[in-house]
N, C-alpha and C positions, 0 to 999 in steps of 0.2 A: 325745397322744403326748408322752412326756418325752424330751428330747434325750439322746443317748448322750454318754458322757464323751469327753474329748479323744482324737482318733484315734490309733491306733498308728502308730509309725514304719514307713516303707516297708520298712526292713531287717528288722523283726520279721516282717512278713507274708512276706517272701521266705524268711526262716529257717523259718517254718512250712511253706512249700511244699517246701523241701528235705527236711523230715522226713516228710511224708505224701504228697507229690506235688501239683502245682499244681491238678489236677482235684478235689482234696478240700479246697481252701481257697477260701472265698467272701467277697467284699466287695461284691457288687452288691446294690442295695437290695431287689430282689425276694426274694432268699434271706434277707437280714437281716430283712426284715419277717415272713417266715414263722416265724422263730425268736424273734421279739420278744415272743411271748405264749404262755401255756399256757391251761388252762381256768379260770384264776382271774379271775372277774368280767370286767371289760373293760380290764384293765391291759396296757400295751405299753411295752417298752423295747428300743431297737435295740442289738444288740451292734456292735462295730467289725468283727469278723471271725467267721465260722463255720468250724470245723475239724472234719473227720470222720476221725479216726484209725481204724486197723484192728487195733491190738494194744496190749498193755500197754507194750511198749517205745516205741512212737510216743508214747503218752500221757506216758510218763516224760520223753522228750526235750522235749515241749511244756511240761510243768510245770517242768522245770529252767530253761528259758528264761524262762518267766513269773515264776518265783520270783526269778530273778536281776534282772529288770527291774521287778519288782513290778507285773505286769500282772494285772488281775482276770480270773478264770476262772469261768465258770458251767457246771457239768456238766448235761447234759440227756439224758433218755431219750426217751420218746415225746411229752412235753409234755401229759400228761393230768392233771397235778397241780392241786390246788384251793387251795393255800396260797401260791402264788407262788414255790415252791422253784426252778423252772427259769427264772425271769425274770432276764435280764441287766441289772439295774437300774443297774449301775455301768459299763455298756458293756464294753469289753475283749473277751475271747475267749468265745465260746459253743462249748463242746466237746461234740459229739454222739457218743453211743456206738452209733448205729444200725448201724454196719458191724461191730460185734462181735456177730454174729448166728448163731453156730454152736452147736449142741448137740454137745458134745465126746464124751460117753460116757454111755450108760445102763447102769448096773451092776445087773443084775437080781439077782445073788447077794446083794449087800449092800443092795439097795433104796435106791439113791442115783443121782443124776444130776449130771454135771459140765457146766456150761453157761456160755457167754459171757453178759455182762450185757445185751446188746442184743437178746436173743431175746424175741419176743412171748410173753406169759404163756400165752395160749391155744394157741399153737403148741407150747410145751413140754408143756402138759397133754395135748394130742392125741397127741404123740409118745410119751409114757410110757404113755398109755392103750392104745395099740396093743400094748404089751407086758403088758397087764393090770395096770398100775400107776397110781398116783393121786398127783397133786400138788394138795393141797386149797386153798391160798390162791387166792381167787376174786373179785378186785375187779370192780366193774361194768364197768370199761373193759378187761377181760381180752383182748378182741379187738384192742386197740391198745397197751395199756401194756406196758412192758418189765420183765424180771426185775430189772435194775439199779435202776430207779425204784421197784419194789415193795420192794426191800431198803432203799433210802434212806428210804422213808416207813414201813417196817414195816407194809405193807398188810395188810388183813384180808379183808373181803367177807362174803357171806352164810354161807359154810361155817365161819367162824371159831367159831361157837357150839359146835360139836362138835369141830372139828379144830384150832383154834388159828389164829394169824396167822403171817406170814412168819418171825418170829424162831424159831418152833418147828420150822422146817424147814431153817434155815441151819446147816450144819456147819462150813464153812470158806470163806474168801474170799481171792481174789487181789485186792490193793488197790494202787493207785499213790498214794503220799503226795504232798502238795502240794510237797514238796521234791524229788520225783522218784524216791525209792526205791520198789522193788517188793517187797511182802511177802505171805506167806500168814499169815492171822491165827490159824489153829488147826490142826486135824487132821481127817481124814475118819473120825471115830469118833463114837459115840453118847454117850460119857461123856468128859469132859475136865476135870480139876481141876489143870491145869498152868499156873500163873501167872494173871495177869489175863486176863479173857475179852475179848480184842480183837475177836473175831468179833461178839459181841453189842453191843459198843460201836459198831461200824460200822453195825449194823442200826438204822435209825431216825435216823441222824445227819444225814440230809437233804443229803448231798453236801458237808458242811462239813469233814470230817476226811480224806477220801480219795475216790478214784474206783474203784468196784468194777469189775473187768474179767472175773473168772470167779467162779463160785459152785459149791460142792458142796452139793446139797440132798437132804434126806431124802425118801423116797417111801414110800407105803403100798400094799398090795394094793387094787385098785379094787373098791368094793362092787358087787355084782351087780344090786341092785334099789334103786329109790327110789320113794316114794309122796308125792304132793303134794296139799295141800288149801288152800283159801282160805276164811277165816272172817270173816263180816261182823259188825260190832258197832254198836249204836245210840250208844254212848258211847265215845269214844276212850280215856278214862281207864280204863274197864273192860277195853278191849283190852290196855292196858299192864299192868293188874293181873293179867290172865290169864297173862301171860308167866311171872312168878315161880311162879305156882301150878302150871304145867306141870312145872317142874323139881322143885318140892316133892313132886309126885305120883310122882316117880321116873323121868320121861321126859327123854331128851336128844335133841331133834330135831337133824338135820343142818342145818336152816335154820329160823329163826324171825324173820320180817321184819314190820315195822309200816309201814302206809301210811295216812295220813289221807285222807279222802274226796277233798279237793281235789287232792291229789297224784295219786290214781288217775284222777280225771276229766281232769286235764291230760294224762296220758300216754295215756289211751285215745283222746282226740282227736288227739294227736300221731302215734300209730301207726295210727289209724283202726281201732280194735278195739271190738267190742261183746260180748266174751266174758263180761264181768262185769255182771250186772244191778244197776244203781245206783238203788235206790228211795230215796224222800225220807228215810226214817228211818235209813238206813245212813250212818255218819259215819267209820268206820275199818275196816281189814281187817288180819288177820294171815295171812301166807303161811307155811305150815308144811310142812316136808319131813322124812321119816325115811328112812334108808338102811341097807343091810346085806345079808346073804347068804341070809336066810331070809324069804321073802315072807309066810309065815304069821305069823311073829313081828312083822313090820312092820304087818300088818293089825291085829293085836291092839294094837300101840302106837297106831295111828291111832284105833282105837275108844276107847282109854283117854284119849287127848288130847281127843277129841271130847267125852267125858263131862266133862272138866275145863272146857273153854271154855264149855260150856252153862250152867255155874254163873254166868257173867258176862254173861248176857242177850245171847247172840249170836243171829244170824239163821240162815238155812238155809245149811249148809256146802256148798261146791262142791268135790267131789272130782275131780281131773283123771283122766279115763278112759284117756287114751292119750298117746303121746309128743308128738303135735301140740298137744294141749291144755296139756300141761306147758310146752312151748316158748312158747306164747302167754302163759301166766301169767308165766313168767320174763321175757319181753320187757317186760311192763308194769313189773316191778320194776327191771330193769336199765336201762331207758331213762328212768326218772323224772327224773334230773338233767337230761338233754337237754331233756325236755319243759318243766321249770321254766324253764330258760334261754331257751327259745324264746318263753315267755310274758311274761317280764319281766326287767329288770335285777334282780339279786338278790345277796345275800350268804349264803353257806352256813357255818353254825357247826357244827362237828363235835363235839358234846358227848357225854360218856360218864359214866354213873353206875353204882353197883351196881344190878343189874337190878330188884331189889325196889323201888328208889326211882323207877323210870320214871313211875309215875302222878303223883308229886309234881313231877317235872321237867316233865312235859307241862302240868299245871295251872299251874305257875309261869310257864312260857313264855307261856301264854295270858293270864295276868294282866298280865305285863309288856307284852305286845302291846297290850292295852287301855289301859294307862297311857301308852304312847308313840305310839299311833295307827298302828302299822305292821301289816302282814298277814304272818303266819307260816304256813308250810306244812311239815309234819313227816313224815319217814319215816326208816327206818333199820333197823339190825341189833338188833332188840329183845332177842334172846336174849343179847346182850353188854351190854345197857344203853346201846348206842350210837345216839343220836338225832341225825339230821341236821336242824338247824333252818334252814330256808330263809326268809330275810327278803326279801320282795318290795318293790321300790320303789313300784310302783303309782302312787298319787296324791301321794306324798311330794314335797315340793319338794327341789331340790338342797341347799338350806340344811339341811333336816331330815335328808336322806340322808347328808350329809357332816359333820353336826354333832351334833344332839341324839340321833340314832339310836345313837351310840356309847355313850351313857349306858344305853340299853336293853340293848345287848350286854354291857356291864359287869355289869349286874344279872343277866343270864342266867348269865354265868360265875361270879358270886358265889354264885348259887343252886346251880350245879353243884358248886362247891367245898364249900358247906355240906352238900350231900347225900353227900359223900365221893367225888366224881368229879373229872374234870379236863377241860381245854378242847379236847383233841383226842384222838380215839380211833384214827384211821387216816390223816388227811389231813396231819398235821404242822403245824408253826408257820410255817416259811418266812418270807415277807416280810410277810404281812398280819396275822398273829396275834401277832407278837412284842411289841407294845405291851401285850398283856394278860397276859404271863407273870408279872408281879409279883402277880397274883391268886392264883397257885398255887405260886410259888416264893419263898422268902425270900432275903435277901442272901447267906447262906452257900451255898445251893444254886446261885445264879447265879455266885458267885465260883468254885466248883468247876468248873462247866461251861465258863466262860470260860477257866479255867486249862488244861483239857483241849484246848480249841481252840488255845490258844497253843502247847502242846507239839507238836501235830501240824502246825500251820501258822503258824510264827513270823512270817512276813511278811503273814499274813492275806490271801492271794490267792484262796483257794478258797471260792466261794459266800459271800463276805464280806457281812455285813449280813443274813444269814438266821438265824433263831432269835433272835439278839440282835445289837445293834450292836457 
């Protein structure tokens, strides 16, 4: 545990209580400890105070005070992040959006929803589904993560291969700036060429430029049917090669996920499942889904995709027969990260390359693994070229884990860059990845980004030290 910064003055805490009410301001250690970590490795940093406002106006008053006295503020959604974005490493104020939890309006005529940022992603998805509508961004933590956090990280998930990521659904945002002003970033329209695109600038900015309080999100009609299959492969590289071939054959699955054997084995033990037969020769799987409104068309697509993957030495394909079997297969994929974390201390690198380069990325990761003596376990959104490389501590000494391992991570990121990719697809940079940014950005790019930060946050109070120092 790293100690928090110098404590806030008592008068600051009292001022926060006047803004939101004493029952929503916390300084006791039990609460502070709960908000001292997210899902990033084993890092913990105590804030000095936790505040739970319920409106943009309350957040505005808090930020005006913090800006005046140069108090560090760390915004937080559900704390499911994997890059340290919600870690209060400078102490100060931890500002939780969890009370901003209302779905304001579902506009069926215009296929859009207005929601507060603290709404759980799955709650929003279920609410619009009741109206026959669809919000596709679908992170693995959808049952606990919040819309505001998804916007801050530009989250993706399995459905992104067909439907895109969060940025493709954000039309307009209510944002409180670090200086306390409240703005709307755009308009509730599908096309907008009016000035700079402040909406998209906020998406993926990791809470460093402002705090999102409301969002207007685009919706789609909900597809009536989906079909799911699990394809085993003897060679993980062949599984990766099959991905690009599926698209080249003219198919666009709604899901195309990759899992190495060890990842699947970990999660099957973790959730006590035996749905997938794991024979000795099977070393990887692709989870493939198609969706739409004509089941006969979907059946033909599945047949065509099956013919493609058979060219890559796959084993017997498992077709999900019913909703229960689909749910069981999805559980294996969605809980992979939990299973890995339960087995070992680990670091997760969120690499992404053009999808045709996935075989070279996987081969390169395994070569670097052999060079540095660590164990890697890979899974991810193969249809997007997004491979989550989990590095397990295993038998590595603390010296290796905190020292020479970084050289291996640098080589992985240099490989990603050489393949035309980048070092984060959906998890962000946050606190833990910022030292690697010079691999993908030059001095001019860094200068421009730092300049944007300074314009929005002249006193550097909001999520300072995230993305870059």
